[in-house]
C-alpha positions as CSV (number, residue, x, y, z in Angstrom):
1,M,-47.2,81.4,78.1
2,Q,-46.2,78.3,80.1
3,C,-44.0,76.8,77.4
4,T,-41.1,74.6,78.5
5,A,-40.2,73.2,75.0
6,C,-36.6,74.4,75.2
7,R,-34.0,75.6,77.7
8,L,-34.8,79.3,77.0
9,C,-37.7,79.0,79.4
10,E,-35.4,78.4,82.4
11,K,-34.3,82.0,82.9
12,R,-37.0,84.0,81.3
13,H,-39.0,86.6,83.1
14,N,-41.7,86.8,80.5
15,V,-42.7,85.1,77.3
16,V,-42.5,87.8,74.6
17,F,-45.2,86.7,72.2
18,G,-46.0,89.7,70.0
19,V,-47.6,93.1,69.8
20,G,-49.6,95.1,67.4
21,N,-52.8,95.1,65.3
22,R,-54.0,91.5,65.0
23,E,-55.5,92.4,61.6
24,A,-52.3,94.0,60.3
25,R,-51.4,93.3,56.7
26,V,-47.7,93.9,57.6
27,M,-45.8,91.8,60.1
28,F,-42.2,92.4,61.3
29,I,-40.3,89.4,62.7
30,G,-37.1,89.6,64.7
31,E,-34.9,86.9,66.1
32,G,-35.6,87.0,69.8
33,P,-36.2,89.2,72.8
34,G,-33.4,91.1,74.6
35,E,-33.2,92.0,78.2
36,Q,-35.7,94.9,78.1
37,E,-38.2,92.8,76.1
38,D,-37.9,89.9,78.6
39,L,-38.6,92.2,81.5
40,K,-41.5,94.0,79.9
41,G,-43.0,91.0,77.9
42,E,-43.2,93.0,74.6
43,P,-40.9,92.8,71.6
44,F,-38.6,95.7,70.5
45,V,-39.0,98.0,73.6
46,G,-35.3,98.6,74.2
47,K,-33.0,100.9,72.3
48,A,-33.4,98.8,69.1
49,G,-37.1,99.0,69.5
50,Q,-37.0,102.8,69.9
51,L,-35.1,103.0,66.6
52,L,-37.6,100.6,65.0
53,D,-40.4,102.8,66.1
54,K,-38.8,105.9,64.6
55,M,-38.3,104.1,61.3
56,L,-41.9,102.9,61.3
57,Y,-43.1,106.4,62.1
58,A,-41.1,107.8,59.2
59,V,-43.1,105.7,56.8
60,D,-46.5,106.1,58.5
61,L,-46.5,102.8,60.3
62,D,-47.1,102.2,64.0
63,R,-46.8,99.1,66.2
64,R,-50.3,99.6,67.7
65,R,-52.2,100.8,64.6
66,N,-51.1,99.0,61.4
67,V,-48.4,96.4,62.0
68,Y,-47.7,93.4,64.1
69,I,-44.3,92.6,65.6
70,A,-43.1,89.2,66.7
71,N,-39.9,87.1,67.0
72,I,-38.7,83.7,65.9
73,V,-38.1,82.7,69.6
74,K,-40.4,83.9,72.4
75,C,-37.9,83.8,75.3
76,R,-34.6,85.6,75.7
77,P,-31.4,83.8,74.7
78,P,-28.8,84.2,77.5
79,M,-26.6,87.2,77.0
80,N,-28.6,88.1,73.9
81,R,-26.8,85.4,71.9
82,D,-28.3,84.2,68.6
83,P,-31.1,81.7,69.1
84,Q,-29.8,78.2,68.4
85,D,-31.4,76.0,65.8
86,D,-33.1,73.7,68.2
87,E,-34.5,76.7,70.1
88,Q,-35.8,78.1,66.9
89,E,-37.4,74.8,66.0
90,S,-39.1,74.6,69.4
91,C,-40.7,78.0,68.9
92,I,-41.4,78.0,65.1
93,G,-44.9,76.5,65.6
94,Y,-46.0,79.5,67.6
95,L,-44.8,81.9,64.9
96,R,-46.5,79.8,62.2
97,E,-49.8,80.0,64.2
98,Q,-49.4,83.8,64.7
99,T,-48.8,84.2,61.0
100,R,-51.8,82.0,60.2
101,L,-54.1,84.1,62.5
102,I,-52.8,87.5,61.4
103,R,-52.7,86.6,57.7
104,P,-50.1,89.3,56.7
105,R,-49.6,90.2,53.0
106,I,-46.1,91.4,53.8
107,I,-43.5,90.0,56.2
108,V,-40.3,91.9,57.0
109,T,-37.6,89.9,58.7
110,L,-35.4,91.9,60.9
111,G,-31.8,90.7,60.9
112,R,-29.8,87.7,59.6
113,I,-31.3,85.0,61.9
114,A,-35.0,85.8,61.0
115,G,-34.1,86.1,57.3
116,M,-32.3,82.8,57.3
117,K,-35.1,81.0,59.1
118,L,-38.0,82.4,57.1
119,I,-36.6,83.3,53.7
120,K,-33.6,81.1,53.0
121,P,-30.9,79.4,55.0
122,D,-28.0,81.0,53.2
123,L,-29.3,84.6,53.3
124,R,-26.7,87.3,53.3
125,I,-28.3,90.3,54.9
126,T,-25.7,92.8,53.7
127,R,-26.3,91.8,50.1
128,E,-30.0,90.8,50.1
129,H,-31.6,93.4,52.4
130,G,-34.4,95.2,50.7
131,M,-35.0,92.5,48.1
132,W,-38.5,91.0,47.8
133,V,-39.2,87.3,47.8
134,E,-42.6,85.6,47.6
135,R,-43.3,82.6,49.8
136,K,-46.8,81.0,49.8
137,G,-48.4,84.1,48.6
138,I,-46.7,86.4,51.2
139,L,-44.2,89.0,50.1
140,M,-41.1,88.9,52.3
141,M,-38.2,91.3,52.6
142,P,-35.2,91.0,54.8
143,M,-34.0,94.2,56.6
144,F,-31.1,95.0,58.9
145,H,-31.9,94.4,62.6
146,P,-32.3,97.7,64.5
147,A,-29.7,96.5,67.0
148,A,-27.2,96.0,64.2
149,L,-27.9,99.5,63.0
150,L,-27.1,100.9,66.4
151,R,-23.7,99.1,66.3
152,N,-23.0,100.0,62.7
153,Q,-24.3,103.5,61.8
154,S,-23.0,103.2,58.2
155,Q,-26.0,100.9,57.5
156,M,-28.5,103.4,58.6
157,E,-29.0,105.0,55.2
158,P,-29.5,101.8,53.3
159,A,-31.9,100.6,56.1
160,F,-34.0,103.7,55.7
161,R,-34.1,103.2,51.9
162,D,-35.5,99.7,52.6
163,F,-38.3,101.3,54.6
164,L,-39.1,103.6,51.7
165,V,-39.2,100.6,49.4
166,L,-41.5,98.9,52.0
167,R,-43.8,101.8,52.0
168,E,-44.2,101.8,48.2
169,K,-44.9,98.0,48.2
170,I,-47.5,98.4,50.9
171,K,-49.2,101.1,48.8
172,E,-49.2,98.8,45.9
173,V,-50.4,95.5,47.4
174,C,-52.3,96.5,50.5
175,P,-53.1,100.3,50.4
176,E,-55.7,99.8,53.2
177,V,-52.8,99.9,55.6
178,Y,-52.6,103.6,55.1
179,E,-56.3,104.3,55.1
180,N,-56.8,104.2,58.8
């Protein structure tokens, strides 16, 4: 919470570490906090977070009950710009430790930046969203970032289909997610 490893610490209000069930089998990872997240200290609480909550609810998921949500970087990039490579590298150790402690079976990357960092550097979100990849025994799927969906409503239907695919995969590999 006192990290000063990169310049993002200089203007932050709060470190935005993560939220959710620490024993979740499903983890969502975005790129970085926005203004509302920085003020509150919790990921995905602004308009994009409200949309994410609605999509989670539609497939019987909930940020407090059965998923964990984090970001690549823990401090807000100025003007909500993309986190730069050196900023991502400064923070990636925190995310690795979160992942190690939570031990998810499924990771969903939200947006291009998270997908490129965690799945593959040349990821094309418009072509590869909804496709499964396995890394070190963890199933991973890139999805559109909720903020991008708010800007481009035409992607809303494919994004919702991705959530339906996610629900089926959860039922297949970790059905206990839905047993609580």
